[in-house]
N, C-alpha and C positions, 0 to 999 in steps of 0.2 A: 927508737921507734914509740912515740904519742899514743897511749892510747886516751881515749873519751869516752869515761864511764859516766854518761848519762842515767841520773837517779829515775828510774820509771820506763827504760829504754827494754825494750823487745830483746829477747835472745835466741838464737838458734844453732844449730848444729851447720857443720860447714859444710852439709847437703841442702841448706836453707831450710830444714824444720823447726817450724816454730817450738819452742818448748817451755821459755817462761819469762819472767820481767826481773831485771835488775831490779831489788828490794833495797840494798845496803852495800856501802863497802866497807871492810872494816881492814884497818891499819893500826899499826902498832907506835909505839911511845916515841921513836925516831924519825916516823912520817913514811913509811915504807907501806905499802897495799899489799896485805896476806893474802886476803881471800875476798870474794865478791859472794852475795847472797843473792839466791835466784827463786825465786816463787816457780813452783811448777805448774804453771796455768796454761800452757801449750801457747803461750803468746798472746791470752785474752788481755791482760794489762792489769795491774795495781789495782784499779777502779771497776774493774766488771767482773772479780771473780767473788766467789763465796770463801768466807774466812778461813776455813778448813785446810784449804790450798797448802801443802807443805812448802815448806821454803829451806833448802840446802844450802852447805859453806861449800862453795866452787875455787880451788887454789889458781892462783893468776897465771900458773904456767897454763894451763887448758884456754885461755883467753888468746884467741887467732887475731881478731881484729876488735876494735870499739870505736867507733865513728857515731857522727851523727844519724847513722842509717840504723844502728844498733849494735848489740854485741855479738861476737860467733864466738863456739866454743870449738874445740877439739875433743867432740863427746857425744854419745847420742843420749837420747832422753830416757831409753834404758840405763845406760851407763850414771846419768845424774842421779836418778832414783837411789843410787846406793850410795852416793857421798853422804856424810852425815847432815843430819837437820839441824837448823838453826833455830831454837825455840827458847822465845823470850817469858812467855807465859804457857801454861796447859792447863786442862782439868786435874785434878789430883786423880792418882791412881789407886785402885783396890787395895783396902786397907794401907793408905797411906796419911799420916794424921798431918794437917796443914798447920805450919809453923810461920809467924810473922816473918820478912827478912828484916835486916838492918835497917834501922831508921824507920819502920811502920810505927804510924800513927792512930790514934784514933780515930782521926777524920777520916783516913785513908778508909778503914775497917768501915765506917759508918757508911762510906762511900760506896762501899763493894756490897754492902748489906742490903743499903736501898736497891743498887742493883739488881741483886740476886731475888727480893721480896719482888721486883716490876718484873722481873722476869719468869718468875715460878719457881716454886720448891726444889723441883728436880733439876736446876741448873747450879752445880758446886761453883763455891768461890774458885779463881784461879791461883796455881800454884805456879812461882819464879821460879824458872829453871837457871841454875848456875853452874854454865859449862862452858863462859866462854874463857878461854888463857888470860891470866894475869898480864895486865899492860894493852888489853887489845880494845879498841874503841870503835864504834860505828858511825858513819856518816849515812842518815838516811833519809828520804823524803821530805823536804821542808825543814829540813836542819834549820834553826835558826844561826843565824851569823850575829854575834855581841862584838861590842867594843865598851869594853867594863860591861855596865849593865843595862847598856841601851842597843835595841836590837837593831840592824841597820838592814838586815836581809834575809834570804836564806838561801842553802846552796844547793844548787841545781844539778852541778856537775863535779868531778874529780878528774884531773890530767894528770897521767904517771907515766913515766919511762918503763918500758916494757922491760928491757935488760937490767935496769939496777932496782927497779920497784918502787924508785922512790917518788913522791908525791911532788910535780912542778909548779901545780897551780891548783886552784879551785875556781868555780864558776860563780860569782854572785850576782841572783836575781833582788834588785834593790826594793826597798819598802815600796808599797802602793805603786809599781812601775811592773812592764813586762822587762823592762831593760835588763840586759845581762852584761854584768863587767868582770875583767880579768883579776884573779885575787892571787900574786906570786904568792909562791911557798914562803918566802920568805916576813910573811906578814901574819904567818897563821903560828899562833902562841899556843895554842893545844887543842884539842878536842876531847869532848867530853860524850857521855853517853845521848844527854840530850840537845847540845848545843856546840857550836865551832866560834872558839873565842879568838879575837882577832888582836895585832899587836898594831894598832893603827890608830889616830884621831879621825874626827869626822873630815877635816880637810882630806886627809891622806885620801880615806874613799873617795870621795868626791873628784879624785884628780883620775882613779881607776879607768884603765883604756876598757872601751866596749868590747865585747865577746863577740867573733864572727865564728860560728859552726865550720 
């Protein structure tokens, strides 16, 4: 059975209770969907909630259905609260000394200091949370799709087989258009944390079939 994980889709329980919004799809190095990330916003949507709405990691075994209408989970709102939180950045905890992550530059620091000074002295620098398994990568809303160094669009959906967990295709929204195209898994070269890298040239991208939900 093919599941259609539309980034930004509403998430509900099998009883039809809105519980959140699909914000990320987590895949491993061999192209299998491991978990999804659900923002527990009671279905208000990614752009409609305060930034402090928590996000949790949900195993794909709980996904009963994923279609154009949204994602249905075999879990209650209370049960979802107990799943591990997905955190990329957070304020430092009491007694915790901030240390720069690998690759952190002076420009990064100055940028954060500018945000800090603009927002007031009581707002702490954010601490990066390193809690993801090795080899795990995320596909998030508006993730750019790249052919070499050229952006050819953004990823809007992940289509995967519920039995094997294997990604079957991605859906690509072209640059400067609302048209969406079906991107077969064999054209997927790698998933980085900031982009999806494609094994194709411009001619092959132009030949992709239109996606029909």
